[in-house]
C-alpha positions in Angstrom: -24.4 -25.6 0.2 -20.9 -24.8 -0.9 -20.3 -24.4 -4.7 -17.1 -25.0 -6.6 -16.5 -24.0 -10.2 -14.1 -26.2 -11.9 -12.8 -25.3 -15.5 -12.1 -28.5 -17.5 -8.9 -28.0 -19.7 -9.4 -31.3 -21.6 -12.2 -33.7 -22.7 -12.8 -35.1 -19.3 -11.3 -35.6 -15.7 -11.6 -38.8 -13.8 -13.8 -38.4 -10.8 -11.2 -39.5 -8.0 -8.8 -36.8 -9.6 -11.5 -34.1 -9.7 -12.0 -34.6 -6.0 -8.3 -34.3 -5.4 -7.8 -31.2 -7.7 -10.6 -29.3 -5.9 -9.2 -30.1 -2.4 -11.9 -32.5 -1.0 -9.2 -35.1 -0.5 -5.4 -35.3 -0.4 -4.8 -37.9 -3.0 -6.3 -39.9 -6.0 -6.3 -42.9 -3.8 -8.3 -41.2 -1.0 -10.6 -39.9 -3.9 -11.1 -43.5 -5.0 -12.0 -44.4 -1.2 -14.6 -41.5 -1.0 -16.2 -42.7 -4.4 -16.3 -46.2 -3.1 -18.1 -45.2 0.1 -21.1 -44.3 -2.0 -21.1 -40.5 -0.8 -20.6 -39.0 -4.3 -23.3 -38.2 -6.7 -23.0 -37.0 -10.3 -26.0 -35.2 -11.8 -28.0 -36.3 -8.8 -27.3 -40.1 -9.2 -24.9 -42.2 -6.9 -21.6 -42.9 -8.6 -19.4 -45.8 -7.7 -17.1 -45.9 -10.6 -14.0 -44.4 -9.3 -12.6 -43.3 -12.5 -15.9 -42.1 -14.2 -15.2 -39.5 -16.9 -16.6 -36.2 -15.8 -17.2 -33.9 -18.6 -18.2 -30.2 -19.0 -21.8 -29.5 -17.9 -21.9 -32.2 -15.2 -22.4 -31.5 -11.5 -20.7 -33.5 -8.8 -22.0 -33.5 -5.1 -20.1 -34.6 -2.1 -22.0 -33.9 1.2 -22.8 -30.0 1.2 -20.3 -29.4 -1.7 -21.3 -29.1 -5.3 -18.8 -29.0 -8.0 -20.0 -27.4 -11.3 -17.7 -28.5 -14.2 -17.3 -25.9 -17.0 -15.4 -26.3 -20.4 -12.2 -24.2 -20.6 -13.2 -20.4 -20.9 -16.7 -21.0 -20.0 -16.6 -20.7 -16.1 -19.7 -19.2 -14.6 
């Protein structure tokens, strides 16, 4: 499994935008399609809300890629 650390600079990031920022898709629209497909899990549970608020401490998984979200200055 590939792990990606993402440093959150605000309170949250929308799920579709997170997928775009870490390079798992080319645009926010493509991110929405990926989420709608049911392939994304947040903290081990399937997430279908395209703009779900992802906060520090959460883990997002798409296929064999896991994104660990950290608060600014707390990256692992």
